[in-house]
C-alpha positions as CSV (number, residue, x, y, z in Angstrom):
1,M,-23.6,-19.6,19.2
2,P,-27.3,-18.7,18.6
3,F,-28.1,-16.2,15.8
4,L,-29.2,-13.5,18.3
5,E,-26.0,-13.8,20.2
6,H,-24.1,-13.4,16.9
7,L,-26.0,-10.2,16.3
8,E,-25.2,-8.9,19.8
9,E,-21.6,-9.8,19.4
10,L,-21.5,-8.0,16.0
11,R,-23.1,-5.0,17.5
12,W,-20.5,-4.7,20.3
13,R,-17.6,-5.3,17.9
14,L,-18.9,-2.6,15.6
15,F,-19.4,-0.3,18.5
16,K,-15.9,-0.7,19.8
17,S,-14.5,-0.2,16.3
18,I,-16.5,3.0,15.7
19,V,-15.4,4.4,19.1
20,A,-11.8,3.7,18.2
21,I,-12.1,5.3,14.8
22,G,-14.0,8.3,16.4
23,L,-11.3,8.9,19.0
24,A,-8.5,8.6,16.5
25,A,-10.4,10.9,14.1
26,L,-10.8,13.5,16.9
27,I,-7.1,13.4,17.6
28,S,-6.3,13.6,13.9
29,F,-8.4,16.7,13.5
30,F,-5.9,18.7,15.4
31,F,-3.3,17.7,12.8
32,S,-5.6,18.2,9.8
33,D,-3.5,20.9,8.2
34,Y,-0.5,18.5,8.2
35,I,-2.6,15.6,6.9
36,L,-4.0,17.8,4.1
37,R,-0.4,18.6,3.0
38,V,0.3,14.8,3.1
39,I,-2.5,13.9,0.7
40,Q,-1.7,16.9,-1.5
41,R,1.9,15.7,-1.9
42,P,1.3,13.1,-4.6
43,F,-0.7,15.7,-6.6
44,E,2.2,18.2,-6.3
45,Q,4.7,15.6,-7.3
46,A,2.6,14.7,-10.3
47,V,2.4,18.3,-11.3
48,A,6.2,18.7,-11.0
49,M,6.6,15.7,-13.3
50,Q,4.6,17.3,-16.1
51,P,6.5,18.4,-19.2
52,E,6.5,22.0,-20.2
53,V,3.6,23.1,-22.5
54,I,4.7,25.1,-25.5
55,G,2.2,27.7,-26.7
56,E,1.5,28.6,-30.3
57,D,3.8,31.6,-30.0
58,G,6.6,29.3,-28.9
59,A,6.6,30.5,-25.3
60,T,6.7,28.0,-22.5
61,I,3.6,27.7,-20.4
62,A,4.1,26.4,-16.8
63,P,1.8,23.6,-15.6
64,R,-1.3,25.2,-14.2
65,S,-2.7,22.3,-12.2
66,Q,-4.0,23.2,-8.8
67,L,-6.5,22.0,-6.1
68,I,-9.3,24.4,-5.2
69,F,-12.5,24.3,-3.2
70,L,-15.8,25.6,-4.6
71,S,-17.9,26.4,-1.5
72,P,-17.4,28.4,1.7
73,T,-17.7,25.3,3.9
74,E,-15.7,22.9,1.7
75,G,-12.3,23.8,3.3
76,F,-13.7,22.9,6.7
77,M,-15.5,19.8,5.6
78,I,-12.5,18.4,3.8
79,R,-10.6,18.5,7.1
80,I,-13.4,16.6,8.8
81,K,-13.2,13.9,6.1
82,L,-9.4,13.8,6.3
83,S,-9.7,13.3,10.0
84,L,-12.1,10.4,9.5
85,L,-9.8,8.8,7.0
86,A,-6.8,9.2,9.3
87,G,-8.8,7.9,12.2
88,L,-9.6,4.8,10.2
89,L,-6.0,4.2,9.3
90,L,-4.8,4.8,12.9
91,A,-7.5,2.6,14.4
92,S,-7.1,-0.2,11.9
93,P,-5.3,-2.5,14.4
94,I,-8.3,-2.3,16.7
95,V,-10.7,-2.7,13.8
96,F,-9.0,-5.8,12.6
97,Y,-8.7,-7.2,16.1
98,Q,-12.4,-6.7,16.6
99,F,-13.1,-8.5,13.3
100,W,-10.9,-11.5,14.2
101,K,-12.5,-11.7,17.6
102,F,-15.9,-11.8,15.9
103,V,-15.0,-14.6,13.5
104,S,-13.0,-16.5,16.1
105,P,-15.7,-19.1,16.6
106,G,-14.8,-20.4,13.2
107,L,-11.2,-21.1,14.3
108,L,-9.7,-23.9,16.2
109,E,-9.3,-23.4,20.0
110,K,-5.5,-23.3,19.7
111,E,-5.7,-20.8,16.8
112,R,-7.7,-18.3,18.8
113,K,-4.6,-17.4,20.8
114,F,-3.1,-16.1,17.6
115,I,-5.8,-13.5,17.1
116,P,-3.5,-10.7,18.0
117,R,-1.0,-11.9,15.4
118,L,-3.7,-12.2,12.8
119,A,-4.9,-8.6,13.6
120,F,-1.3,-7.5,13.3
121,A,-0.8,-9.2,10.0
122,S,-4.1,-7.8,8.7
123,T,-3.0,-4.3,9.7
124,V,0.4,-4.8,8.0
125,F,-1.0,-6.0,4.7
126,F,-3.6,-3.2,4.7
127,L,-1.0,-0.5,5.4
128,L,1.3,-2.1,2.8
129,G,-1.5,-1.8,0.2
130,A,-2.3,1.8,1.2
131,S,1.4,2.7,1.2
132,F,2.0,1.2,-2.3
133,C,-1.0,3.2,-3.5
134,Y,0.2,6.4,-1.9
135,F,3.8,6.3,-2.9
136,F,3.4,4.8,-6.4
137,V,-0.1,4.5,-7.8
138,I,-1.5,7.9,-7.0
139,R,1.6,9.8,-7.9
140,F,2.2,8.1,-11.3
141,G,-1.5,7.7,-12.0
142,L,-2.0,11.4,-11.6
143,N,1.1,12.1,-13.7
144,F,-0.6,10.1,-16.5
145,L,-4.0,11.8,-16.1
146,L,-2.6,15.3,-15.9
147,G,-0.6,14.7,-19.1
148,F,-3.8,15.5,-21.1
149,Q,-3.4,19.2,-20.3
150,S,-2.7,21.5,-23.1
151,E,-2.3,25.2,-23.9
152,T,-6.1,25.5,-23.7
153,L,-6.9,22.8,-21.2
154,A,-5.7,23.1,-17.6
155,A,-6.5,20.7,-14.7
156,V,-8.1,22.7,-11.9
157,I,-9.5,20.1,-9.5
158,D,-12.0,20.4,-6.7
159,I,-10.4,19.2,-3.5
160,K,-13.5,17.2,-2.8
161,E,-13.1,15.3,-6.0
162,Y,-9.5,14.7,-5.4
163,F,-10.2,13.5,-1.9
164,G,-12.7,11.0,-3.2
165,F,-10.2,9.8,-5.8
166,F,-7.5,9.5,-3.1
167,T,-9.7,7.8,-0.5
168,L,-11.1,5.2,-3.0
169,L,-7.7,4.1,-4.2
170,I,-6.1,4.0,-0.7
171,L,-9.0,1.9,0.7
172,M,-9.2,-0.4,-2.4
173,F,-5.5,-1.1,-2.4
174,G,-5.5,-1.7,1.4
175,I,-8.4,-4.1,1.1
176,V,-7.1,-6.1,-1.9
177,F,-3.7,-6.6,-0.2
178,E,-5.6,-8.6,2.4
179,M,-5.9,-11.5,0.0
180,P,-3.3,-13.8,1.7
181,I,-5.1,-13.3,5.1
182,V,-8.4,-14.2,3.5
183,A,-6.9,-17.2,1.9
184,Y,-5.6,-18.4,5.3
185,F,-8.9,-18.0,7.0
186,L,-10.9,-19.7,4.2
187,T,-8.4,-22.6,4.2
188,R,-8.7,-23.1,8.0
189,L,-12.4,-23.2,7.5
190,G,-12.0,-25.9,4.9
191,L,-13.5,-23.7,2.2
192,L,-10.4,-23.3,0.1
193,T,-7.6,-25.5,-1.1
194,P,-4.4,-24.7,-3.1
195,E,-5.5,-27.2,-5.8
196,F,-8.7,-25.2,-6.3
197,M,-6.7,-21.9,-6.6
198,R,-4.3,-23.4,-9.1
199,D,-7.0,-25.0,-11.2
200,K,-8.9,-21.7,-11.3
201,R,-5.9,-19.5,-11.9
202,Q,-6.9,-18.5,-15.5
203,Y,-10.4,-17.5,-14.3
204,A,-8.8,-15.6,-11.4
205,I,-6.6,-13.6,-13.8
206,V,-9.6,-12.6,-15.9
207,G,-11.5,-11.7,-12.8
208,I,-8.6,-9.6,-11.4
209,F,-8.4,-7.5,-14.5
210,V,-12.2,-7.1,-14.6
211,L,-12.2,-6.1,-10.9
212,A,-9.3,-3.6,-11.5
213,A,-11.3,-2.0,-14.3
214,I,-14.4,-1.7,-12.1
215,I,-12.9,-0.3,-8.9
216,T,-10.2,2.0,-10.3
217,P,-10.5,5.3,-12.3
218,P,-10.9,4.6,-16.0
219,D,-7.2,4.8,-17.1
220,I,-5.0,1.9,-18.0
221,F,-2.2,2.9,-15.6
222,T,-4.1,2.6,-12.3
223,Q,-5.9,-0.5,-13.6
224,M,-2.6,-2.2,-14.3
225,A,-1.1,-0.9,-11.0
226,L,-3.9,-2.7,-9.2
227,A,-4.0,-5.8,-11.4
228,L,-0.3,-6.7,-11.2
229,P,0.0,-6.7,-7.4
230,L,-3.2,-8.7,-7.3
231,L,-1.7,-11.3,-9.6
232,I,1.4,-11.5,-7.3
233,L,-0.8,-11.7,-4.2
234,Y,-2.8,-14.5,-5.8
235,E,0.3,-16.5,-6.2
236,I,1.3,-15.7,-2.6
237,S,-2.1,-16.8,-1.5
238,I,-1.7,-20.2,-3.1
239,W,1.4,-20.7,-1.0
240,V,-0.4,-19.4,2.1
241,C,-3.3,-21.7,1.4
242,K,-0.9,-24.7,1.1
243,A,0.9,-23.8,4.3
244,S,-2.4,-23.4,6.2
245,L,-3.9,-26.7,5.4
246,P,-5.0,-28.5,8.6
247,S,-2.7,-31.4,9.5
248,P,-4.1,-34.9,9.3
249,R,-4.5,-34.9,13.1
250,E,-6.5,-31.7,12.9
251,A,-8.6,-32.9,10.0
252,S,-9.5,-36.3,11.6
253,P,-12.6,-36.4,13.7
254,Q,-12.0,-36.3,17.4
255,T,-12.8,-39.5,19.3
């Protein structure tokens, strides 16, 4: 396919993805109050897990952590942002389908019929990563971070900052859980082999911990919570890579 046709194809795939996200976000806006309660839940659970703080007079001080907004428009704007995030998650099957349709020229003809399955698998892995983050990482990560409160230091967090923290982790975990899918695609293109992944395992381990330190908040809990699943996914990707190797018939030149 000529370069200009690639650009035109990319433009239409992006357009369809953006339209899908926009429509899903519009629908999500009508449920923004419910979505707001959903993203607040890990914070509330973390607050409930906090130990009692004992003041100098021996009295118990209840945890004072809370979410606030600091400008008149922030309460409305956070609902817009929540709707966009929910729209992205809801439209993720369409987004992944458009992605696989765009890269389909790199697949064999018989593999292109599996594009719906690839889109489904990509969506499942993305949502698995996001769910792992939501139900485990954010909750226990916040519990660790809020543990630095004291009698004189309370966590009063701007909802905008919390939303940024929440969104970054949800998207990062969703993306990194795509590792087996990426391994499959690169193997089918002939760019990756299981031998290469095994030989470079020690470098991958170092790279995973460096990546976790860069893209997560600066606390050891969330860094380890990202690094450990990545290590497991790397081993799974080696197996996927081995299973995805072209057969000798596929690898031999056609006559």
